[in-house]
C-alpha positions as CSV (number, residue, x, y, z in Angstrom):
1,M,33.3,181.7,169.9
2,T,31.0,178.6,170.2
3,V,28.5,178.7,172.7
4,T,28.4,175.2,174.6
5,L,26.0,173.5,176.7
6,A,27.9,174.2,179.8
7,D,27.4,178.0,178.8
8,V,23.4,177.7,178.6
9,A,23.7,175.7,181.8
10,A,25.4,178.8,183.7
11,R,23.3,181.2,182.1
12,A,19.9,179.3,183.3
13,R,21.2,178.6,186.6
14,V,20.8,174.9,186.3
15,S,23.2,171.8,185.5
16,P,24.2,170.7,182.2
17,A,22.3,167.6,182.9
18,T,19.2,169.8,183.2
19,V,19.7,171.4,179.9
20,S,20.2,168.1,178.4
21,R,17.0,166.9,179.5
22,V,14.9,169.9,178.5
23,L,16.2,169.8,174.9
24,N,16.1,166.2,174.4
25,G,12.6,165.9,176.1
26,N,13.3,162.8,177.8
27,Y,12.8,163.5,181.2
28,P,10.2,165.6,183.0
29,V,11.5,168.9,184.0
30,A,9.4,171.9,186.0
31,A,7.8,174.2,183.7
32,S,10.0,177.1,185.1
33,T,13.1,175.4,184.7
34,R,12.3,174.6,181.1
35,E,11.1,178.0,180.4
36,R,14.7,178.9,181.7
37,V,16.6,177.0,180.2
38,L,14.8,177.8,176.4
39,R,15.2,181.5,177.1
40,A,18.8,180.9,177.8
41,V,19.3,178.6,174.6
42,D,17.4,181.6,172.5
43,D,19.7,184.5,174.3
44,L,22.9,182.5,173.5
45,D,21.5,181.1,170.0
46,Y,23.0,177.5,171.2
47,V,22.7,175.1,168.4
48,L,22.4,171.5,169.5
49,N,25.2,168.9,168.7
50,G,23.1,166.0,167.3
51,P,24.7,162.8,167.0
52,A,25.8,163.6,163.6
53,S,27.9,166.2,164.8
54,S,31.2,164.5,164.6
55,L,30.8,163.6,161.0
56,A,32.7,165.6,158.4
57,A,29.3,167.1,157.2
58,A,28.2,170.4,159.2
59,T,24.6,170.0,158.2
60,S,21.8,167.4,158.5
61,D,19.3,166.0,155.8
62,L,16.4,168.6,156.9
63,V,15.4,171.1,154.8
64,G,12.8,174.0,156.3
65,I,10.3,175.5,153.8
66,L,8.3,178.5,155.4
67,V,5.1,179.6,154.1
68,N,2.6,182.0,155.6
69,D,0.0,179.5,155.3
70,I,-0.2,176.1,153.7
71,A,-3.8,176.3,152.9
72,D,-3.2,178.9,150.5
73,P,-2.7,177.7,147.0
74,F,0.1,180.3,146.3
75,F,2.3,179.0,149.1
76,G,1.2,175.4,148.8
77,I,1.9,175.3,145.0
78,M,5.4,177.1,145.6
79,A,6.0,174.5,148.6
80,G,4.9,171.2,146.8
81,A,7.1,172.0,143.7
82,A,10.2,173.0,145.8
83,Q,9.7,169.6,147.7
84,T,9.7,167.4,144.5
85,Q,13.2,168.9,144.3
86,I,14.1,168.2,147.6
87,G,12.5,165.2,148.8
88,G,12.5,163.4,145.7
89,P,14.5,160.0,144.5
90,G,18.2,160.3,144.7
91,D,19.7,158.0,142.0
92,G,16.7,156.0,141.1
93,S,17.8,153.1,142.9
94,G,15.5,153.4,145.9
95,R,18.7,153.6,148.2
96,A,18.7,156.7,150.3
97,G,21.0,159.1,148.2
98,G,21.2,163.0,147.9
99,E,17.3,163.5,148.9
100,K,16.6,165.4,151.9
101,L,13.7,165.6,154.2
102,A,11.6,168.8,153.2
103,V,9.7,170.2,156.3
104,I,6.8,172.9,155.9
105,C,7.0,175.6,158.6
106,N,3.6,177.5,158.6
107,T,4.1,181.0,160.1
108,G,0.7,182.2,160.0
109,G,2.4,185.4,158.6
110,S,3.7,186.1,162.1
111,P,7.5,187.6,162.0
112,E,8.0,186.5,165.3
113,R,6.9,183.1,164.4
114,E,9.5,183.2,160.8
115,L,12.0,183.9,163.1
116,T,11.4,181.1,165.8
117,Y,11.3,178.5,162.9
118,L,14.8,179.9,161.7
119,T,15.9,179.4,165.1
120,L,15.0,175.8,165.4
121,L,16.0,174.8,161.9
122,Q,19.6,176.2,163.0
123,R,19.5,174.4,165.9
124,Q,18.4,171.2,163.8
125,R,21.9,172.0,161.5
126,A,19.4,172.2,158.6
127,A,21.0,171.6,154.8
128,A,18.8,174.4,153.6
129,V,16.1,176.9,154.0
130,V,13.6,178.1,151.5
131,L,11.7,181.5,152.7
132,T,8.4,182.0,150.3
133,G,6.2,185.0,149.8
134,G,6.5,188.6,150.6
135,A,8.5,189.9,153.6
136,V,7.7,192.2,156.4
137,E,9.2,195.7,155.8
138,D,9.8,196.5,159.2
139,P,13.4,197.7,159.8
140,A,13.8,195.7,163.6
141,H,12.3,192.3,161.9
142,Q,14.5,192.8,158.8
143,A,17.6,193.4,160.6
144,A,17.0,190.4,163.0
145,M,16.2,188.5,159.9
146,S,19.7,189.4,158.3
147,A,21.1,188.3,161.7
148,K,19.6,184.8,161.6
149,L,20.3,184.0,158.1
150,T,23.7,185.3,158.5
151,K,24.3,182.6,161.4
152,L,22.7,179.6,159.3
153,A,24.5,180.3,156.4
154,D,27.8,180.4,158.5
155,A,26.8,177.2,159.6
156,G,26.5,175.8,156.0
157,T,22.8,176.3,155.6
158,R,21.9,177.4,152.0
159,I,19.6,180.3,151.9
160,V,16.8,180.7,149.3
161,F,14.0,183.4,148.8
162,C,11.1,182.2,146.6
163,G,8.8,185.0,145.8
164,R,9.9,187.8,148.0
165,P,12.7,190.4,147.4
166,P,16.2,190.1,149.1
167,L,16.6,191.9,152.3
168,P,18.9,195.0,152.2
169,E,21.8,193.1,154.1
170,G,21.3,189.6,151.5
171,D,24.8,188.7,151.9
172,A,23.6,185.4,153.3
173,L,21.7,184.3,150.7
174,V,22.1,181.8,147.7
175,A,19.4,183.4,145.4
176,A,16.6,185.4,145.9
177,L,13.2,184.7,143.0
178,A,11.6,187.5,142.8
179,F,8.4,187.9,141.1
180,D,7.7,191.2,139.3
181,N,4.7,192.1,141.1
182,R,5.3,195.8,140.2
183,G,5.2,195.3,136.5
184,G,2.4,192.8,136.8
185,G,0.3,195.5,138.6
186,R,1.1,198.0,136.1
187,R,-0.2,195.6,133.2
188,L,-3.5,194.8,135.0
189,A,-4.0,198.5,135.4
190,E,-3.2,199.3,131.9
191,H,-5.3,196.8,130.5
192,L,-8.8,198.0,132.4
193,I,-7.7,201.5,131.4
194,S,-7.3,200.6,127.7
195,L,-11.0,199.1,128.0
196,G,-12.2,202.8,129.2
197,H,-12.1,202.5,132.8
198,R,-11.4,205.7,135.1
199,R,-12.5,205.1,138.4
200,I,-11.0,202.0,139.8
201,G,-11.0,200.3,143.1
202,Y,-8.2,198.8,144.8
203,V,-8.5,195.8,147.2
204,A,-4.9,195.6,148.5
205,G,-3.1,193.3,151.1
206,P,-1.6,194.0,154.4
207,P,0.3,197.5,154.1
208,E,3.4,196.0,155.8
209,R,4.2,193.5,153.4
210,T,6.4,193.8,150.2
211,T,4.4,192.3,147.7
212,T,1.5,194.5,148.7
213,R,3.7,197.5,148.1
214,H,5.0,196.6,144.9
215,R,1.5,195.4,143.3
216,L,0.1,198.7,144.4
217,E,3.0,200.8,143.1
218,G,2.8,199.4,139.7
219,H,-1.1,200.0,139.5
220,R,-0.5,203.7,140.8
221,E,2.4,203.9,138.1
222,A,-0.2,203.2,135.2
223,L,-2.7,205.5,136.8
224,R,-0.2,208.4,137.0
225,A,0.8,207.6,133.4
226,A,-2.6,207.6,132.1
227,G,-3.4,211.1,133.9
228,L,-5.7,209.1,136.5
229,D,-4.1,209.8,139.4
230,A,-5.9,213.4,140.1
231,A,-9.2,213.6,142.1
232,P,-12.2,214.4,139.5
233,G,-12.8,217.8,139.2
234,A,-9.8,218.9,140.5
235,A,-7.9,221.8,139.1
236,D,-4.6,220.2,139.5
237,G,-3.0,216.9,140.8
238,G,-2.9,217.9,144.4
239,R,-5.4,215.9,145.7
240,G,-4.6,212.8,143.6
241,S,-2.8,210.8,146.2
242,E,-5.9,211.9,148.7
243,D,-8.4,210.5,145.9
244,Q,-6.4,207.2,145.5
245,D,-6.1,206.5,149.1
246,R,-10.0,206.6,149.3
247,L,-9.8,204.0,146.1
248,T,-7.9,201.7,148.2
249,V,-8.7,199.4,151.0
250,H,-6.4,197.3,152.9
251,G,-6.8,194.0,154.5
252,P,-5.6,190.4,154.8
253,Y,-5.0,188.0,151.7
254,D,-8.3,186.2,152.0
255,R,-11.8,186.0,150.7
256,R,-13.6,187.8,153.6
257,S,-11.5,190.6,153.5
258,G,-12.5,190.8,149.3
259,Y,-16.0,190.7,150.4
260,E,-15.8,193.4,153.1
261,A,-13.3,195.7,151.4
262,T,-15.3,195.8,148.0
263,L,-18.5,196.9,150.1
264,E,-16.2,199.4,151.9
265,L,-14.9,200.8,148.3
266,L,-18.6,200.8,146.9
267,R,-19.7,203.0,149.9
268,R,-17.1,205.5,149.7
269,A,-17.3,205.6,145.6
270,P,-20.0,204.3,144.0
271,D,-18.9,205.4,140.8
272,V,-16.1,203.0,140.7
273,T,-16.2,200.7,137.4
274,A,-13.7,198.5,138.1
275,I,-12.1,196.9,141.1
276,V,-8.6,195.0,141.2
277,A,-8.0,192.6,144.1
278,A,-4.9,192.1,145.9
279,N,-5.0,188.4,144.7
280,D,-7.4,185.6,143.5
281,T,-8.8,184.7,146.7
282,V,-9.4,188.1,147.6
283,A,-11.1,188.7,144.0
284,L,-13.7,185.9,144.9
285,G,-14.4,187.9,148.0
286,A,-14.9,190.9,145.6
287,C,-17.1,189.2,143.3
288,A,-19.6,188.0,145.8
289,A,-19.8,191.5,147.3
290,V,-20.7,192.6,144.0
291,R,-23.2,190.2,143.3
292,D,-24.7,190.6,146.7
293,Q,-25.3,194.4,145.7
294,G,-27.2,193.3,142.9
295,M,-24.6,193.9,140.1
296,R,-23.3,191.9,137.3
297,I,-19.8,191.1,136.3
298,P,-18.2,192.5,134.1
299,Q,-21.5,193.9,132.7
300,D,-21.9,196.5,135.9
301,I,-18.6,196.3,137.1
302,S,-15.3,194.5,136.1
303,V,-13.2,192.7,138.3
304,A,-9.4,191.4,138.3
305,G,-7.2,189.3,140.7
306,F,-3.5,188.3,140.7
307,D,-1.3,185.3,141.1
308,D,-3.8,183.0,138.5
309,L,-4.6,180.5,141.2
310,P,-6.1,177.2,139.8
311,F,-9.6,178.2,140.6
312,S,-9.6,181.5,138.8
313,V,-10.3,179.7,135.4
314,D,-13.3,178.3,137.0
315,A,-14.8,181.1,138.6
316,V,-18.1,182.7,136.6
317,P,-16.9,184.5,134.4
318,A,-13.4,183.6,134.4
319,L,-11.1,185.6,136.1
320,T,-8.9,188.3,134.6
321,T,-5.5,188.1,136.8
322,V,-1.9,188.2,136.5
323,R,-0.2,184.9,136.2
324,L,2.8,184.3,138.5
325,P,5.0,180.8,137.6
326,L,4.3,179.4,141.0
327,F,5.3,175.8,140.6
328,E,8.3,176.5,138.3
329,A,9.4,179.4,140.8
330,G,9.1,176.8,143.5
331,A,10.7,174.0,141.7
332,R,13.7,176.4,141.0
333,A,14.0,177.5,144.6
334,G,14.1,173.7,145.5
335,R,16.9,173.1,143.0
336,L,18.8,176.1,144.3
337,A,18.6,174.9,147.8
338,M,19.7,171.4,147.0
339,G,22.6,172.9,145.1
340,K,21.2,171.3,141.5
341,E,21.3,174.7,140.0
342,N,23.7,177.3,139.6
343,P,22.6,180.9,141.3
344,P,21.4,183.6,138.8
345,P,24.0,186.2,138.2
346,G,24.3,188.4,141.3
347,G,22.1,186.2,143.1
348,I,18.9,187.9,142.2
349,A,16.5,186.6,139.8
350,T,13.5,188.6,138.7
351,I,10.3,186.4,137.4
352,A,8.1,188.0,134.9
353,A,4.4,188.3,135.5
354,E,1.8,187.4,132.8
355,L,-1.6,189.4,132.1
356,M,-4.1,186.4,131.8
357,I,-7.5,188.3,130.1
358,R,-10.7,186.4,130.7
359,G,-14.4,187.2,131.1
360,S,-14.3,189.2,134.2
361,T,-13.3,192.5,132.6
362,A,-15.0,194.6,129.9
363,A,-15.7,197.8,128.9
364,P,-17.7,200.0,131.4
365,R,-21.3,200.6,130.3
366,G,-21.9,204.3,128.6
């Protein structure tokens, strides 16, 4: 049943004219009244009928691109690439054609903010929504996301995931473009093991993120396959999990986290000969911490990252990392959001990760 402006007014115990004033923002309204109206709008999931609602098209010319942090190149590259397909010229004539207005929504990694932006995009009858990066693995949030995305899809909004796996209930999606984070993590660890490293520290991302879990799972799969998951000197593998936990430190995906976590790893396990970082930005922090401890890279300790962000090749030494085709994935997500490309079979595509071996990794000394 469609929720009307009158329903919102009744819920907020105000007149329909007051609801209209709050939503249009063209008349001063007391703060307490405004809060009551907006709460009623959220509770009822009311979608504002704009001037174009009488047209045949159910959606607007707006496309939302949700990112954790637009200043992070990982998200900036994907969002920029998606925008080239969303907001580019239509038929080349200079006239307004099939292009849309792409709006970047910066969530700051907040699950609540993510839901808020989706609600705002629903009210604006967004033509499409592109959600980038890993998802929060919280059942309550996943259920709320699934319900919100279903409502968006039912209203005609195209939903595309870029760089994240589909939700357990993913029927609302046009497509999910998921990076092979698990495979990339495994190949990176296999590379270090092939060089002779046996004690490898791991600076992981936030534990609640899918990206963190998948990359760490791939890393530990390689260790298990090589028989390196048991603690040194243990008679059996019973202490393996405990030892791997000691060699793993979680933190945000930023340089400061890489620096502080690496210092903690070196304190816990001064015998580590290599450090794998959750991403390239974290790896820069790890490199700085290693140097501040008077060690050389890679002569004394190897450091590796993930993502192959533009600066990784310019680090000194150049950073061994796992390349994700961020621009290509973002552009494809944009095309899918615009209906310019057919969805992959089953709606899900796994995008391969490529190991980039550079100067920051070498065989351990001795």
